[in-house]
Every structure is written in C-alpha cells, then in structure tokens.
N, C-alpha and C positions, 0 to 999 in steps of 0.2 A: 321324804319329798324337800322339805326345806336342804338337805344335805343333798339333793340331788339339783336344788336349783343352784345352791351354792358353788356347787362342783363346776355345772353348767356356765356361772357368771366368771368362774375363773377361768376355765377354758377362752372363753370369748374374749377377753381382758387378755391373757398370752396371745391369742391370733391378732387382736387389735395392734399389741406391740408389738408381733413379730412382721406384722405387714407395714405399721408406720416407721419401723426401723430397716426397712430393704430402701433401696436407691437403685437405677436402674442407668447404667451406662449411656447415656443419648448418641443419637449417631452422631459422626464427623466429630466424636470425642474420641478421646482414650482415655480408658478407666486405670486408676492405679489405685489399689485397695491397700493401706497401711495397718498393721497388726500391731500388736504390743508396745502401742504408744512409738514404736519404731525406734526400740531401744537397741536392738540389735543392729543397727544402719540398715544399707539397701537389703539384707535379708528379708528385713519385716514390711517391704514393698514389693510390690506384683503387679502384674497386668492383667486386666479382666475384663470381661466384658458383661454384658445384661444385666439380670438382678443382681444385687450384690447385699448380704445381710452384715448389718452395722450396730446390730444390738449388743456385742459383747465391748468391754471397757477397752478405749484404747485402740478401736478400730476406728476406719474413717474410709470413708472413698472419695477419692478426687478425681476430676475431670478434666482434661485438657485441650482445650480445643486444635482441631486441625486443618482450621481454616485461615486462610489470609487476614492478617491485624495490621494495623497502620499505627506508627508513633510519630509525634509532631513534639522533639524537643524546643526549647525557647531559643531564639534566635542567640548567635553568638558575635564576636569580631577574630577574624582571623590575622596574621601579620604575616606578611611577605616576607622573600628571603631578605629585600633590601629594606623593609620598614612601611611597607604600604599595607593601609589596614583596609580589608574589606569586611562585609556581613555577611554572614550564612545563617539562612533560616532553614535549614534543613527537613524534610520528608520521607519518610520511608514506609513501606508494609514488610512485612515479614511473617513466618508460619514456623511453628513448633515443628521441628525435624520428626519424621515417622518413627515409632520406636524409641522414644525419648522422652516418655511420659513421666517414665522412673527417676532420671535423671534431672530432670524439670522439677517433680516435686522434693526430691530429696536434698536436690541443691539451695533450692527457694523457698522451701516450706520455713525459714525464719522470718521472713517477709511476711507472716500471717496469712497464707493462703488456703481462703474456704474452700467448701467441698469442689462446686462447679464452678471452676475460676472465670470470675467475672470482669467487670470494666476495673473496677478498684483494684484486684491481684493482680490484672495486665498491666495496669498503670504503674503500680509498685515495680513489676518486672522491667517495665520499660526506664522506670526514674534512676532505679537502682543498679540497673547491670547493662542495659543496652542503648539508652542515651547517651551516657557516659562515653561508650566507644564510639558512636556518632559523632560527637563533637569531638574528643580528640582526635580519632581520625582526618576530621576536617583542620585541625589547628597542625599537626605534623606534617600533612603532605602539603600544604599552603607555605609552610619552609624551603621547599624543594623548587618553589619557581620565585622569580622577580616578578613586580610588579605588574607591569606591561605584557609578558606572558601568560600569567596567570588570568588575564582577559583572553588574549589572542587562543589560548589552548585549555580552555574551557571544559571542552572533551575529555582530554586526556588526563584534566586533573580531576574531575566526576569519577573518569573510568577508573583510576590510581586509590582512589577514595574506596568505590564500591569494591574491587577486588581486595583490598586491606580488610573491609569489613565482612565481607563472604568467610574468610576465614576465623574472624575473631566472633561472628556469631554463630559458626557452625560449633566452636568451640565451646561455647555456652547453651550448645542443641537446640539451634534455632539457625532457619535459613532467610537471608533478607533477599526478597525479590523484587525491590523497585527502590530507587533512592534519586532525590533530587535535591541540588544544594540549596536554591534560592540564592545564587552570590551576585551580593551589590557592590560595585567598585565605589571607592571613594567620592565624596562631592566633588573634590575637587577635579578627580580623572572625569567623572560623569559630564561637567563643564566643560573641560576642555576636549571631550569625545562632541558633544551637542557645536560644539566652536568648530571644529575641523568639519563637522557635517554641513555647518550651515555655509561654512565657505566653499564646500565641492558643489553645493545648489547653486549657490550664488554666480561661480565660476562655469559651471554649465549655462546659466541662464543668460550671463554674456554672450560665451559662443553663440549659443542661439539665437540672437539679436543681432549679433556681428554679423552672423550668416545669412538673417531674412534682409539686413540691410544692403549687404554685397547684392543679392539676389534682385532687391528694388531697384538700386542701383542701374545694373546690367539690364534690368527690364524699361528703365525709363534713357538709356542711351538707344535700346533698340528703338523705342517707341518715337525718339525724337529722329533718328536716321529715317524712320517712316514717313514720319512727317515732311522730312527735309526732301524725302524723295517725292513726294505727294505734292508738295508747294515748287517742285522744277516741272511738274507737267509730264513727267515719266506717265506714260499709260502703259497697259500691259503689252501693247503692241508694241512702243517703244522697247520696254525692257527685253521682249522677246528678241528682237532685231539687233540690239547691244549683245544681246547673249550669243547668238549666231557668229555677229561679227568677231565676237572672241576664241571662240571655239573654232575657227577658220584660221587663225594663227598660230592655231595648238598644233606641235608638231607628233602628237598623239593621236593616235586612230582611235576615232569617235564613232560608236553606232547610234544612228539615231531612230528611233521607230513610233511607228505612231500607231503602232499593233498590227499594222497591216502591212505594208513595205519598208524595209530596212535604209536608211541610207548612211554610207560610207563616205566620213569626210576625212580630208588629211590623206588623200589618193594623190 
C-alpha cells in the first residue's frame, strides 16, 4: 500500500513538472524553440506553434511579437552641408518581419533576451541595434542638404532617411512602418524666420490700411460733390432737364423709354 502511494506521488510530481515546464506560443507571436543550448548554431533553433515542452536541459522557448512597436531615441544634433546645426528628435514604429523569429533570436540572443520578449528585451534591441541606425541615417542624410534647403525640403529629407532605413531595418529582420524627425532649426534661423513672417504681416497690414484710406478719401470726395450740388439748389427736376439738354447735343442715337413708348433722340 505504501509503495502504491509512493508511486502515485512520484507520478503526480512528474506530471506537475511536465505541465509546469510546458509553454504555449501566444497569438500574434512567433515561437522559436532552442535546444541543446544553441551549440549547433541555427540548427538548434526551429519555429514552433502551440504548447512546447522545455523540460530538457538547454531547451528554451522564445516568443517574438509580430505586432507594431515604437522606438524613441534620444534627441541629437545634425549638421548640414554648410555647417547649420539642427536638432532631431526622431520617433518611429517598427515590426518584426514574418518568418524571421529564428534570425532575431539567434542574432540578438547575446542581449540577454528572455522567453517572451518583453519591454526590456525590445528596449535592448532598440538601444543596441535599431536606434543607432535611425540616428546615423539622420546624421548622414543631413550632410546632403544646405541649411536653407533642409528646411524648405524637409519632406525630401525625411523620405530619403526613411528609404535608407527601410533597407537597413530589413537587413536586421525588422520593417520600419512610420518615421518622424522632429526636426528643429537653429535658434538664429528660427528668429530670422519669425522676423520675416512679422514683416510680411506688417506689410500686408499697411497695404490694407492704405486701401481703406483711399476708399474713405473717394467717399469723402463723392459726399462733398453731392453736398455741393445740393447747396447749388439743384433739384431732381433741374438735374433731369440738364441731362436731357446734354443728350440733345450728342451725335449718338439714344433710345429713351419710360417702359411704354420709346423716344429716339438725335434723328
């Protein structure tokens, strides 16, 4: 009886150990199973799905996230071709390439990756591999632009950097999905731009004021002429008579109508 109980306990312990040593690949992760401590290189790594046993020595299950992640390197200064200094504060999003889990684990295992790659693991990959690529791309591309053109052609600058990084990220088994530079010009340039903008606003304001003054002047002339006519005692009837006298001397043939009977003058 005691032997049976002991055997039952042993079996139960074995089952507990086996269950506790099993890990399941989570959805939207790519599972990579390493055996034999990875001594035989990539031959000891294989892509897996579902539950995996890691009870044997030297066996580990890694899970690489297949969803979008974000990187945020520290701001740096970059120098234009003619010496202008800009500040770059880049942010980017990236994602592990499908079917690249083995390459990612094999190449970056030295960074101390844990089983299911968490924030610390990803931060290590970003800090050691991806962020340097991003910052160097901005430094190198900035040297292709003059200070003025770097501001006026910022879209071209950022597109060039992104095109460069797409190739470099791909070589590291990642896809870069979005990128912003956070480019800021030198303080002196910012001040000059602000002065130019203020000058444009002031110029437009003066033009508007001159146009308004001209309209007011013309209105004043019209009002003065109207008052002059009124003061001369010109009534509507007098003005109408003067108008008729004026058109009688005209060589043009003018048709006047009251809406009923047309009258042709100058015949």
